[in-house]
C-alpha positions as CSV (number, residue, x, y, z in Angstrom):
1,M,89.7,112.9,113.4
2,K,86.0,113.8,113.3
3,E,86.3,114.8,109.6
4,I,87.9,111.5,108.7
5,I,85.2,109.4,110.4
6,E,82.5,111.4,108.6
7,E,84.2,110.5,105.3
8,I,83.4,106.9,105.9
9,D,80.2,106.9,103.9
10,I,79.9,103.2,103.9
11,V,79.0,102.2,107.5
12,V,80.6,98.8,107.2
13,E,78.4,96.8,104.8
14,E,77.4,93.2,105.5
15,E,80.4,90.9,105.8
16,K,81.9,90.1,102.4
17,D,82.7,86.6,101.3
18,S,84.9,85.2,104.1
19,N,87.0,83.3,101.6
20,E,90.6,84.3,102.1
21,L,92.6,85.2,99.1
22,L,95.9,86.1,100.7
23,E,97.4,85.1,104.0
24,I,100.9,86.1,105.3
25,K,102.2,84.1,108.3
26,N,105.1,85.4,110.5
27,L,107.0,87.1,107.6
28,S,110.4,88.4,108.5
29,V,112.7,90.0,105.9
30,Q,116.2,91.4,106.5
31,F,118.8,93.3,104.4
32,D,122.5,93.1,104.7
33,T,124.0,96.6,104.5
34,D,127.4,98.2,105.2
35,S,126.0,99.5,108.5
36,G,124.6,96.2,109.6
37,V,121.6,93.9,109.3
38,V,118.4,95.9,108.7
39,S,115.2,94.2,110.0
40,A,112.7,95.5,107.5
41,V,109.8,93.2,108.3
42,N,109.4,91.4,111.7
43,N,107.0,88.4,112.2
44,L,104.3,90.1,110.2
45,S,100.9,88.3,109.8
46,L,98.1,89.5,107.6
47,K,94.9,88.3,105.8
48,I,92.8,89.7,103.0
49,G,89.6,88.2,101.7
50,K,88.3,88.1,98.1
51,G,86.9,91.4,96.9
52,E,88.3,93.3,100.0
53,T,90.4,96.4,100.0
54,L,93.0,96.7,102.8
55,G,94.6,99.9,103.7
56,F,98.2,99.5,104.8
57,V,99.3,102.5,106.9
58,G,102.6,103.4,108.5
59,E,105.5,105.8,108.5
60,T,108.2,105.8,105.8
61,G,110.6,102.9,106.4
62,A,108.0,100.9,108.4
63,G,108.1,97.9,106.0
64,K,105.1,98.5,103.8
65,T,106.8,98.3,100.4
66,T,109.1,95.4,101.5
67,T,105.9,93.4,102.5
68,A,104.4,94.2,99.0
69,L,107.6,93.1,97.2
70,S,107.7,89.9,99.3
71,I,104.2,89.0,98.1
72,M,105.5,89.5,94.5
73,K,108.7,87.7,95.3
74,L,110.7,90.6,94.1
75,I,113.0,91.1,97.0
76,E,116.5,91.3,95.6
77,S,118.9,88.8,97.0
78,P,121.4,89.8,98.0
79,P,121.1,92.1,99.9
80,G,117.6,91.1,100.9
81,K,116.7,87.7,102.4
82,L,113.6,86.0,103.7
83,V,114.3,85.0,107.3
84,S,111.1,83.2,108.0
85,G,107.4,83.1,107.1
86,E,105.0,81.9,104.5
87,I,102.7,83.7,102.0
88,F,99.6,81.9,100.7
89,L,97.7,83.1,97.6
90,D,94.5,81.1,97.0
91,G,95.9,78.5,99.4
92,E,99.2,78.1,97.4
93,N,102.5,78.8,99.2
94,L,104.3,81.4,97.0
95,F,107.7,80.6,98.6
96,K,107.5,77.1,97.4
97,I,106.8,78.0,93.8
98,K,109.6,78.0,91.2
99,E,110.6,81.3,89.7
100,K,109.4,80.3,86.2
101,D,105.9,79.6,87.7
102,M,106.0,82.8,89.7
103,F,106.5,84.6,86.5
104,N,103.1,83.5,85.4
105,I,101.5,84.5,88.7
106,R,102.8,88.1,88.5
107,G,100.5,90.1,86.4
108,N,98.1,87.2,86.0
109,K,97.0,86.6,89.6
110,V,98.6,89.5,91.4
111,S,99.7,92.9,89.9
112,M,101.5,95.9,91.5
113,I,101.0,99.6,90.8
114,F,104.1,101.5,91.8
115,Q,104.0,105.0,93.3
116,D,105.8,106.9,90.5
117,P,104.2,106.5,87.1
118,M,107.0,108.5,85.6
119,T,109.4,105.6,86.2
120,S,106.9,102.8,85.8
121,L,106.6,103.2,82.1
122,N,109.2,102.6,79.4
123,P,109.8,105.9,77.6
124,L,110.8,104.2,74.4
125,M,107.5,102.2,73.9
126,T,104.1,103.5,73.2
127,V,101.5,103.0,76.0
128,G,99.6,100.7,73.7
129,D,102.6,98.4,73.2
130,Q,103.2,98.3,77.0
131,I,99.7,97.2,77.7
132,K,99.9,94.7,74.8
133,E,103.1,93.2,76.3
134,A,101.4,92.5,79.6
135,I,98.5,90.8,77.8
136,E,100.7,88.8,75.4
137,I,102.8,87.4,78.2
138,H,99.9,86.1,80.3
139,Q,97.0,85.4,77.9
140,K,96.8,83.3,74.8
141,L,94.9,85.6,72.5
142,S,95.1,86.4,68.8
143,R,96.7,89.6,67.5
144,E,93.2,91.1,66.8
145,E,92.0,90.1,70.3
146,I,95.1,91.7,71.9
147,E,94.5,94.9,70.0
148,E,90.9,94.9,71.0
149,K,91.7,94.2,74.7
150,T,94.3,97.0,74.7
151,E,91.8,99.6,73.4
152,E,89.2,98.3,75.9
153,M,91.6,98.8,78.8
154,L,92.5,102.3,77.7
155,N,88.8,103.1,77.4
156,L,88.2,101.7,80.9
157,V,90.6,104.1,82.5
158,G,89.3,107.1,80.6
159,I,91.8,107.3,77.8
160,R,90.7,107.6,74.2
161,K,91.7,104.6,72.0
162,E,93.1,107.0,69.5
163,R,96.0,107.6,71.9
164,V,97.1,104.0,71.8
165,N,100.2,104.9,69.8
166,D,101.3,107.9,72.0
167,Y,104.4,107.7,74.1
168,P,104.5,108.3,77.9
169,H,106.0,111.8,77.6
170,Q,102.9,112.8,75.8
171,F,100.7,112.2,78.9
172,S,100.3,114.1,82.1
173,G,101.2,112.5,85.5
174,G,97.5,111.6,86.1
175,M,97.1,110.1,82.7
176,K,100.4,108.1,83.1
177,Q,99.0,106.6,86.3
178,R,95.8,105.6,84.4
179,V,98.0,103.8,81.9
180,V,99.8,102.0,84.7
181,I,96.4,101.0,86.2
182,A,95.3,99.7,82.8
183,M,98.4,97.6,82.6
184,A,97.8,96.2,86.1
185,L,94.2,95.3,85.3
186,A,94.9,93.9,81.8
187,C,94.9,90.3,82.9
188,N,92.1,90.6,85.5
189,P,94.3,89.8,88.5
190,E,92.8,88.5,91.7
191,L,94.9,90.9,93.8
192,I,96.3,94.4,93.1
193,I,98.9,96.0,95.3
194,A,98.9,99.7,95.0
195,D,102.0,101.3,96.5
196,E,101.1,104.9,97.2
197,P,99.7,105.2,93.7
198,T,98.8,108.9,94.0
199,T,102.0,110.3,95.7
200,A,103.3,112.1,92.6
201,L,99.9,113.6,91.7
202,D,98.1,116.8,92.8
203,V,95.1,116.6,95.1
204,T,92.4,116.9,92.3
205,I,94.0,114.2,90.2
206,Q,94.6,112.0,93.3
207,A,90.8,111.9,93.9
208,Q,90.1,111.0,90.3
209,V,92.6,108.2,90.2
210,L,91.4,106.8,93.5
211,E,87.8,106.9,92.4
212,L,88.8,105.1,89.2
213,M,90.6,102.4,91.1
214,K,87.6,101.9,93.4
215,E,85.2,101.6,90.4
216,L,87.4,99.1,88.5
217,K,88.1,97.0,91.7
218,D,84.3,96.7,92.3
219,K,83.7,95.9,88.6
220,Y,86.2,93.1,88.5
221,N,85.7,92.0,92.2
222,T,89.4,92.4,92.6
223,S,91.1,92.4,96.1
224,M,93.4,95.3,96.7
225,I,96.1,96.3,99.2
226,L,96.4,100.1,99.2
227,I,99.7,101.3,100.7
228,T,99.4,104.9,101.9
229,H,100.3,107.6,104.5
230,D,96.9,109.3,104.1
231,L,94.3,108.2,106.6
232,G,91.6,110.1,104.7
233,V,92.3,108.0,101.6
234,V,91.9,104.9,103.6
235,A,88.6,106.1,105.1
236,E,87.2,106.7,101.6
237,T,88.6,103.6,99.8
238,C,89.2,100.7,102.1
239,D,87.2,98.0,103.9
240,K,89.9,97.1,106.4
241,V,93.1,98.8,107.7
242,A,96.3,97.5,109.1
243,V,98.7,99.8,110.9
244,I,102.4,98.9,110.6
245,Y,105.2,100.0,112.9
246,A,108.9,98.9,112.7
247,G,108.0,96.0,110.4
248,T,105.1,94.7,112.5
249,I,101.4,95.2,112.3
250,I,100.3,96.7,115.6
251,E,96.6,97.1,114.9
252,N,94.2,95.6,112.4
253,A,90.5,96.1,112.1
254,N,87.7,97.1,109.7
255,V,87.8,100.8,108.9
256,K,84.8,101.9,111.1
257,D,86.1,100.1,114.2
258,L,89.7,101.4,113.8
259,Y,88.6,105.0,113.1
260,T,86.0,105.2,115.9
261,K,87.9,103.1,118.5
262,P,91.6,103.2,117.9
263,L,93.4,101.3,120.6
264,H,97.2,101.1,120.2
265,P,99.0,104.2,121.5
266,Y,100.7,104.6,118.1
267,T,97.4,104.5,116.2
268,L,96.0,107.1,118.7
269,G,99.1,109.3,118.0
270,L,98.5,109.1,114.3
271,F,94.9,110.3,114.7
272,N,95.8,113.0,117.2
273,S,98.3,114.5,114.8
274,I,95.6,115.2,112.2
275,P,94.3,118.8,112.0
276,S,90.7,119.4,113.1
277,L,88.3,121.8,111.4
278,D,86.3,122.2,114.7
279,E,89.2,123.0,117.0
280,D,91.4,126.1,116.9
281,V,94.8,125.0,118.2
282,S,98.2,126.6,117.7
283,R,100.1,123.3,117.6
284,L,99.3,119.7,116.6
285,M,99.9,116.9,118.9
286,V,102.9,114.8,117.9
287,I,104.2,111.4,118.8
288,P,107.4,111.9,120.9
289,G,110.7,110.6,119.7
290,N,111.7,109.2,116.3
291,P,111.0,105.9,114.5
292,P,113.5,103.2,115.6
293,D,116.6,102.4,113.6
294,P,115.8,99.1,111.7
295,S,119.4,98.0,112.1
296,N,119.1,98.4,115.9
297,L,115.5,97.8,117.0
298,P,114.7,98.0,120.7
299,K,113.8,94.9,122.7
300,G,110.3,94.1,123.7
301,C,107.6,96.3,122.1
302,K,109.3,98.3,119.3
303,F,107.1,101.3,120.2
304,H,107.9,101.5,123.9
305,P,110.7,104.1,123.7
306,R,108.1,106.6,122.3
307,C,105.0,105.3,124.3
308,T,103.6,107.5,127.1
309,K,101.5,104.5,128.4
310,K,104.3,101.9,128.5
311,L,104.5,99.2,131.2
312,K,107.7,97.7,132.6
313,I,107.0,94.5,130.6
314,C,107.0,96.5,127.3
315,E,110.7,97.0,127.6
316,T,111.5,93.3,127.6
317,E,108.7,91.3,126.0
318,F,107.0,91.6,122.7
319,P,103.2,91.8,123.1
320,K,100.7,89.2,121.9
321,N,98.3,90.0,119.1
322,V,95.0,90.3,121.1
323,E,91.5,90.2,119.5
324,V,89.8,92.9,121.6
325,S,86.5,92.7,119.7
326,P,85.4,90.5,116.7
327,G,87.9,91.3,113.9
328,H,89.7,94.0,115.8
329,F,93.3,93.0,116.7
330,V,95.9,95.0,118.6
331,C,99.4,94.1,119.5
332,C,99.8,95.8,122.9
333,H,100.4,94.7,126.5
334,L,97.7,97.2,127.6
335,F,95.0,94.9,126.2
336,D,96.5,91.6,127.3
337,E,94.3,90.4,130.3
338,E,97.1,88.2,131.6
339,V,99.6,91.1,131.7
340,Q,97.0,93.4,133.3
341,E,96.3,90.8,136.1
342,E,100.0,90.4,136.8
343,D,100.5,94.2,136.9
344,K,97.9,94.6,139.7
């Protein structure tokens, strides 16, 4: 954990513009499957300001990608359905917008970078044509301007304009991901959702792609949600971090606060499972048990079956989201003063 904290080379800068770009309120999403109803997202609330980067951390199946697809209004129905909640982008409720209008918002105001560049690109189209298509759909430009903008975007992500007529199979994995980033940024969106954008890449290329995304985000003052399993990536890239478990955000703070003062037992478990260069141990600490079945979630706190610090109330009542310090929220009965008073 010490190594990760040392990676945070930006000791939280002055507060950025407090204007909110995105606000998710009590979002719940379910999927009807043959084995029952799967509760993928449960009363999830989240905010991100203009120009901020939020790290979205959690295990596989925790609801990260479902939340991202909900923002884009790309949940397939059936089997998926929005049970409750609202999502506001620039103060506009996305769930009240007609699909034809949402079509203009996707790519123009919010873009998504998917985790596998191999499947994100059309193998039958040149990379230039795919970037042009994104520009043509959302911006009213002349043919010459579109050509110029396409070459500009390729240049921005470090690809020579001479390769504009090459096909995806002629690029390496890292170069394909650069093309996908160019497509996402082509219309200068206010928000980029990056769903584990470096999963399919080797470590060296991962670092290059993340540094590129960081530079471009700063250049265009774009907000970003970075979905990842890697706490080191979050430390280097993000301003804030939200930890999600069983479809609910259980801790949310700026990067420095969460990395130096993790509070929720699950967050502590994540940090304790990271190898340390300073300590010689034969086994890493692990979080006991397994993630819950989303089609049969436990009552009360969803983490209580695995928690070594649980109280009796954890088995029956879902905890409140408590602000422990300015901007540091944790969803845990251990930090609820009312519960602690009753437990005495």
